N, C-alpha and C positions, 0 to 999 in steps of 0.2 A: 502728148502720148499715152497718159496714164486712162484717158478715156477713150483713146481708139484701143487699147488693148481690154479694155473693159467691153468695148461694144464685140470687137472679136470674140471673146470668151464668151458673151451672152449667146451671140448667133451661133457659136458650136455649141452649146448648150440647147439651147433651141431644135438643133438640126437633130440630134437624135430621135429617129424614128419610132416611137414606143407603140404605133399599129404594127409595125412589120415584128419589132422585138416580142409583142405579146402573140401574134400569129404563129411565130414561130415555136415560142414557148407552149403555145396550146396545139401545135403542130395542124395548123390552120392553114387554107390557101393564102396567098399573096392577097391583101384586101384592094390591090390596084389591079386586080382581074377582074373582080366582079363587084356588081351594085353600080356605084357611081363612079368608084375605080380610085375613091377618095381614100389615102391613108390617115382615116380619123377614127375615133371611138364611134360614130353614127355607123359609118358602113362596115365596120368590125361586126357589129350589133347584126349586121344582116347575114354574116355566119350562121347566124344562132347561138353563139357562145357568149352568152351575158358575161360571165367571167372575163374572158378577154376583151369586151367592149370595156368594161369596169377599169381593168389595167390599164387600158390605152390610155382610157378617159383620166385616171390620176396622173400617169405618166405625163401627159402631155399638159395638162393643169400646175404640175408640179414644177415643171422645167422653166414656166414662164414666172411662178412664185419665186423660185429659186434666184433667178435673174436677178430680180428687185432686192429681195433679200442680200444677195452676196454685196451688190454696189452700196447697198446701206450699211452693212457689216462693214465695208472698206472705207466707210468715211464721206462715200460719195453726198450731193446733194439731192435730194426729192425729184427735182426735175433732171437729175443726170440718173438716179436708180429708176425712174420712170423710161429713161431712153434707153436704158440696159434692158427694160422688158420690151420694148419697141423692137429691137434688135433680135431677142430672143424668138418673139414673133414673127420675124422677116426670116429668120432661121429656120424654125418650122414650115414656114409656107415654101422658102426656098432650099430645102434641105441639102447639102452637100453631099449627105450619105445617101440620097436618092436623087443623083445627076440634077438637083437644083430644082425637083418636082415636089413639093413636101403636099402638105395637108393645108387644110382652108383656114386653121388656125382659133376655132373657136373655144377649145378648151385652154390651149396656150394663152389666148387674151384674156379668158375669166383669170386664169392662174396670174397672170402681171396685174390684172385690177386688182386680185386679192392681196399682192403683195404691197400695193399701194393705197387702196382702203379696203378694208375689208366690208365696210358697211355698202359703199359701191356694188362692190362684188357679191353683197346678198342682194340688191336691189337689182343687176344684172340678171343673177340667178333663179329670181322670185320670177323675171321677166318671162326670161326663157322657159322655164317651167309651167307658166301661167297659159302661153302661147301656143308650148309645144302639147299640152296636155288639151287645149281647146281646139288646135288644127290638125295635131299628129304631123306638122311639118316641120322637120330640125331647120331647115332653111328657113322659114318664116320666124321661127323661136331665135334664132342665132341672130337674123337682121332686126329684130326688136331689141334685142339686148343689146347688141352694138349700137342700136340708136339712144336706148336709154342712158349709157355708160357716161357718154361726155354732156348729156343733159342733167344727169346727178350731179357730176363734177363741178357743174356751174354752182350749184346751190351747196355743196359741201366740203368743196376745196377749194381755199384762193391760193391758186399758183398757176399762173399761164404756162410754163412748159409742160405741167402734167396734163391741162386739159389740151394742151395742143397733142399731145402723144394720144389721150384717148380718142381726138379728132382724127388724128391719122391712122389709128387701130380701127376706128369705126369705117373710114372711108374703104381701108385694106380689106377689110371684111366684108363688104359690100362688093368690092372687085371679085374679089373670089369667090363670090356668089353667083357671078354674074348668069352663069349657065341654069342655076336654080329657078333663077327669076324669071329666064325664058321659057322653062320648063311649067313654072307655076303658072305663065301666061296660057301656053299650051294645054294645060292640065295634064301633063305628063309626068310631074314631080313625084317622086317615090315616097311613103309616108312612113314613119317610126314604127318599127317593127316589122316591117316589109322583109320576105326572105329573098335571099340573093339570087341573081338570073344572071 
């Protein structure tokens, strides 16, 4: 029962839509109405307001980290804390505040990884930054970082449940980027810094 309550709490934490909150705070248009339509930091950046994008990024990352931290602080095992992080990610992707239509989960996944292992989070972030600056495609950077996290965990963490959570998160991120993958193949994927349309 306690693990079920933890999962529910993590899902609710993950459901908080910081892209919508930041957009309202900075008096911007709803990010679901322009660009990719995704309520996430990259799409908020398309509004031209970098501060709003940063607030979104930090908020989405923090809720993933907080879910893991809270579980650990309550005495749950590393695997159970990682599971709480996974439910926070699911909350972001299927936000109850957005009729179960949330963001893609990249920043929240990074926060979860940060809560589990700052070293692996650093590796994933470095991967994202390298690919993003090289290609200017946020989706390619996200997919690269998603794939790097479970690989890094194989060498740095000896915990099967945690590795399993990393794998599920990576698979979820790939699934959430299916449309981006199609656009990449068609040459119509938007690049980082492109204005909203």
